[in-house]
N, C-alpha and C positions, 0 to 999 in steps of 0.2 A: 298058894297065897294069891289073894287078890290086889291088883295094884289099886292104888287111888286113881280117880279120873284125871288128874292133872299128870301124874306119872304116866299114865297111859296115853294120853295125848302127845307128850313130850316124845316118848318113843316112837309114836306113829309117825310124827315129824320126822324124826332122824330116819326111819325107813324110807319115807317118801322122797326126801331128799336123796338117799342113797340110791334108789331107784331113778330118780331124775337126773342124778349126775352120770349114771350108766348110759341112760337114753341120750343123753346130750353128746356124750363121747361119738355117740353113731351119728347123730344129726350132723355134728361137725365135719363129718366126711361126706354129706350128700352134696348134690349139686343143686346150684340155684333152681333147676326144673323141678327136681324131686321136691324141694322146699315149697316150691310152689305150688305143685299138686296137691299137697297135704293141706295148704292153707286156703286154697279154692275149694275142696272139698268140705272143710270145716265152716266157710262162709256160706257154701250153698246149703248145707243142712242146717246151720243157724237161722238163716233167713226162711227157711220152710217151716220152722217151728216158732217163729217170731212172735206170732199170737197167742199160742198156748202158753208158753214161756211169760209172755206179759202180763197174762191173766194171772197166771201163778204167783208172779210178783207182786201184784197188786193185791192179790188176796192175802198172800203171806204178811207182807209189809204194812199195808193200811196205808201207804203212799201213792199218791199221785192217781193218774187215770190210765187205765191198761192201753186204752187206743191210742196215747201219747208213746207209752212204753214199747208199742209195735214198732213204731218209727224209729225210737232209741235203738231198739234190737236189730233193725235194718242198718241203722247209722253203724253200730259195733260189729256189724257181719259183713253183708254185700256192700255197703259204701265204703266202709273201710278198705276191703279187699280192692275195690275197683280203683282206688286211689294209691295203693301201694303196689298192684301187682307188677308193675314194669319197674320197680326200683331193684338196683343191683346191691345186694348184701352179703353174697358168698362167693368166694373164690375171688379171681382179679376183678376190681370194680373200674380200674382206669390204667391206662398205659401210654407214656408218652416218650417215646423212643428218642427223638430229638432233644429232650431235656433229661433223659435218663433218670425217669421215675416211674414207679409202678406202685398202685395201693390195692391191698387186699383186705378183704372184709373177715374180720376175726370175730366170732361169737363171744359173747360175755359169760356164758356158761348156763348156771340154774337162775332163772327169775323168781322172786318171790313175789308173788301179787296178793297186796291187800285189796278186798273188793268192799265196797261201801253198800248199804242198805238202801241208799236212794236209787243206785242206778246198778241193779246187782246183776241181772242177766246181760245185759249190754255190755257191762265193764268186764264180765268173765270173757264174753267173746272177743271182745277188742284186744284185750291183753295176751289172750292166747294166741291170736292170730298174727298181731305184731311181733310176739315173743318168738313163734317158731318161724316165721318169715326170715328172721335174723339168725337163725340156727341154733335158738337156746332151746331149752326145755323149761317147764314152767310149774311150780308148785302154788295153789291158790289157798289163800286163808279167806274163809267168807265170813261175811258179818254175821254174828251169831241170830241177828233179826231177820236174815234172808238167807239161812243156809238151806233150805228145802228147794228153793228155786234155783239157787247156784249150784248146788250139787246136781240136779236135774239137767241143768245147761252144760255141766262139765260131762255128764254122761254122754251127750248127744257129740259134743266135741270130741272126746276120746274114742268114739265108734268111728266118726268120720276120718280122724288122723289115723287111726290104725287100717281103716279099708285103703286110704291112699298111701300106706307103706311107712306110716311112723313107726318107731320102737315103742314096746310097752315101756310106760314109764314118762313119755315125752309130756303128758299132762297128768298131773296129779292134784288132788284137792284134799283138804285136811276135814275128816268127819267129826273128830272129837275138838270141838271149837271151845279152846279157853285160853285167857291171858297167858299161861306158861308156854302154851302151843305156839302161840304167834310170837312169843318172845325167842322160842327155841329156834323158830323158822328165820327171824330176822337177824339174829345173832350167830347162826351156823357159819362156820369158815368155809363151807361148801357152797355158799350162794354167792353168784357173781355180781347181780345186782337186784336191788328192791325197787319194785313199782308200789309206790303207796297213796292211795286215793282214800281219802276218810276225813276224821276229824283232825283239828289241830294236834292233839295229844299224840294220836296215833303218827301223825307225820313226823312229829319231833322224835319219836321213840325209833322210827325208821332211820333218821340222820344221825342218831347217837348209837346207833347197833355196832358201829364200826365196819360196815360194808358200805360200798357203793350203793348210793340211794337217789331216785327220782321221787320227789315228795311233791304233794299239791295241797296247800291250805286252804282255808277258807275264801270264798270271794265275798265282796262287798259293793259291787259295781254300780256307781252312780250311773244316771242316765240324763245329759243335758240336751234340753230343748232350747235351741238358740233362736232368735227372732227371726230368722230367714227360714227356718224349719217349714216344711208341710205338716203343720200341727196334727190335723187328722191321721195321716200316716203315721206320723211320730207315735201319737198315742195306740195307734192300732198295733205297731210294732212292739210297744213295750208292754201292752196287755196280753198280746199274743205269747210274747216271752214268760211274763209272770204266771200265765194261767197255764201253760205247757206243762203238762204232769203236774200241775198245781206248784211250780215254782222249785222242782228239786234239784235242777242243774245249776251249780253253782256259779255259771258265767251269768245267770239270769240277773235284771236289774234289781236293786235294793232302794233305790232312791230316784226321785224326779228332782232335777235343780233345773229351775228356768228364770226367765228375766221379767222384771216387773211389767215392763212396757207390753207383754204378752200373755200375763197371768191370768186374767179373765178368760181369755181365748182358750188357753190350755186346760183351765178347770171347767169350762162348758164343754169342752170336747171330752174331757175324762168322764164326766157326769153323762153325756150322752151316750158313752160306750161300755157303759157298766160299772163305771168307777162310783165308791160311795166316800165323802169326806166326812171324817169322824168328828164329831163336837170335840170339845176340848175334855169334858167330863167322860166321854167315851175313849178318847186316845188315854187318858190316864187309867182307866179301867183295864183297856186291852194291855197296855204297857207291863201291868204287874201280873198279867197272865202269861205274856211273851217272856219275860226274862226270869229264871228262879233264883232263889235265896243266894246260892252260890256263884252268880254272876254269867251263867250259862243259859243257851235257851232252851225253853220248854221243848222236849221232845214229842209232846202230843200236838204241835202245829205243824209238823213238818208234811208236806205233801197233802194238806188238808184244802178244802174248797173256802173260800171268803165266808160262805153262809155257816159250814161247821165250825169255824174258829169264832165267829159271831156268838154261836149258839153257847159254845163251851165258855166264852169269857161274860155271858150275860149281857150281850148287847143287841139291841132290836136295829135291824138293816132292812132297807127295801129288798122284795124280793126280786131275783134276776142279779144281785150284785154280784160282779165278777172279782173286782179288787178292792181291798180297803185301804183308803190314803188317810195319813195323819201329816197334817201340817206342824212343821218343826222350824225350830230356830238354832238348836243345840246339836253339838256333835261331841259324844263322849261314849266311854265304855258303858256307863251306866245308863245310856240311853238306847232301849232296845231298838228303835226305829232307826239309829244310825249304825246299824250292825247287819250282819247276814241274816236275812229270815227266809228258809226254803218253805214259803208258801205265799200266797197271794197278798201281800202286804208290804205297802210302799211308803217310805217318808216323802215329805213334799217340801222342798226349800226353794225361796223365792229370793233372788238378789238383783241388784241395781244394774250390772253390767255382765258383759262376758269376763271380763277381768276377774269381778268378784265371785263369779259362779266358778270360774276356772280354781280359785283359791278354794273354795268350798268344796270342790270336787275332789282336791287334793286333801284337805282334812278328813273327808269321810273316808278316803284310802287309807290315809296313815292310820286312822281309828282302828280300821280292820280290813284285810283285804288287798293291802297292797303288793303290787306284782301281778296281780291277776288281771281283772277285764273290766272296761267300762265303755258307755256308748256314747255318742254323740249325733245328734240330730240337727243338720245345718246343711245349707247351701253355700255357706261363706267359707272359701277354702282357706283364707287367711287364718279365720280362727281355729278350723280344724287342724291347721299346721301346727299353730301355737299349743293347742292341746295337746297334738301328738309329741312335741318337744317337751313339755312340761310334765305330763301327767306319769306317776309312778305305777304303770302297769305294762303287762307284756301284749295285750291287745287291746287297742281303740277300734272300736267297730262303729262305722259310719252309716247310718241310715238303715239300720236291720236290727231284728229283734236280737237281743243279747244272748240268751240261752242257746238259740240255734245258730247264730253266727259265730260264737265263739268256738263251739265242737264242729264248725265246718259246713254245718249242713246249708245256710244260707249265704255263705261267704266262699271264696277259695282258700281259706286256711285249711290245713290238713284236718280229715275227719278223725276226731279224737275224743276220748272220755278221760282223758289225763292231760291237764292244761298246766304246763311249767309257769311257775311266777317269777323266776329270774332271780337275781342276788336279793333285790330289794325285799322279796317275799320270802326269802330264806329257802330258796330251790337250786338246784344245780344247774337248770336250764329255763330259759324262757319260751321253749318250742310248744307247740302242740305235738306231743309225743308220737313218734314214729317207729317203725324198725330201725331206722339210723341213728335212734338214740339208744340202741341196744347192741351195737356192734362197737368193736375196736377197729382202727385202721390202722395195719401194719404197711408202713413206707419202706420200699424198696428203692436204694438210689446208688446209681452208678457214679464212680469217680469220673469228673470231666475236666479237672485241671491238676497240675503239680504244684509242689511246694515252691519251685523255681519260678513259676508263673505269678503265684501269689506275692512273692518277695519283689519282683521286678514291678508288680502293680501297686505295691503298697506306697503309702505316702512318704515315706522316708525314702525308699528307692527311687520314687519318681521325682524328688526335689532336684536342685541344681546339685552338682556334685560337689563334695566337699573339697576345699581347698588344702594343698599338701600342706604341711606346718612349713613356716618360713624357716630358711636355713640361716645358721648364724652368720652376721656379717664377717666378711674375711677381710684379714688385715691388709692395709695397701703396701705397696711395695716399698721398701726402705729407701730414702734420699740419700745421694752422696754428698760428701764434704763441700764439692764445688757447688752443688745445688742448694745448700743451706747457705752458703757464703753470697750466692748470687740473690736469694730470696732477702737477706738480711740488707744487703746494699740497696736494693729497690725500695725496702720499706723506710729506710732512713731518709732516702733521698726525698720520698714523697713527703715525710714528717717535714723535713727542711724547707722543702718548697711551699 
């Protein structure tokens, strides 16, 4: 009897999880040095294959530029490893004899890793390295649209891990990609934690699975150019970010918000650096192409160049245009320019002051992308501080490209391809995810005081001593007859006098 594909995929997932669970029991006995040797080997081999895997990903998905994907692969392998290599994740993490405290790193178990099509090979590398560094095994669920390049990446990871002493099953990958397979992976009771990077529906499924999950939803970061900014450098940063891999990193800018007093300077600089401001008619025409009837973004625009998008939408633009810009005044779910666009398209908002620019930025983030990332270009520390205090984001990036700054390439944030969005974004953490997010910490605590010490130090014990109950008054000694007569005579004599 031949099983249906969906049933076969479910069985495959069950088998992969069983192998990964067995492997993880072995990994849990490994020393920090053994885990580090495995991760170092994986990072080295992935870095060595960064270019061919980048080309494979670009060819299979049709997204972005392979040249930029090389850097993403290096970020997901060598750069990530360099940042985390000295982290303590296994065994005794810290010990304070004086305080009687010890902390021990405990792996979470089997990691279920959902890999997106926008950053397929780099995310597979990154999630494998941080999972194994923490003593976990990993089962990868590849996006169907990038399965070939992800599977090839996993083969390289598996070979490197085995060579360095990892047990069989430490890194597994689903080959029969179905919705049923992904659901079976997410809901298995043998999964320790889910690392979900992908669309909003996928992240929601991860959090509703019943298993611990770290999910990352959409970004929609505005970029505010304040009046004190270095405008040419600000535009360079924004355009570098928005055209890097054709805008497929979710931390990339989605809107420019600026002040009316510098509007003309910003516009002129954007034009000089390859931006094109769409006419009202062109904006309307492109709007209908960006957003589908069901309210979701058209996947045909993802990772495409400005020229390719204009051609698909039937719009004529100047040769050499790098970024398409649309002037906007409205923020709503129905306005595609006010939402995440994983391609070189930007909205352009002009406000009268930094206070109104602040409110506009909040409105954009609340529309979509709350908790993720935004950028600000300014030399005014007071304004930067106000934005930091008020914006519903987990990363406020200052004077740097959003895409590269958010993932830790041009900032000192942890290199990561999974960026937590915090509670406001529906995420379990606001961190750039590292191995420290994939361990539990067992705390050992010695007793340092006795019950009697607590009692003597308590507010009740340290207050003034309670007074003993007052004794009942004692009866006076009885008077003699002579005493009574004497008292009576004295009283009569005083009254008579």
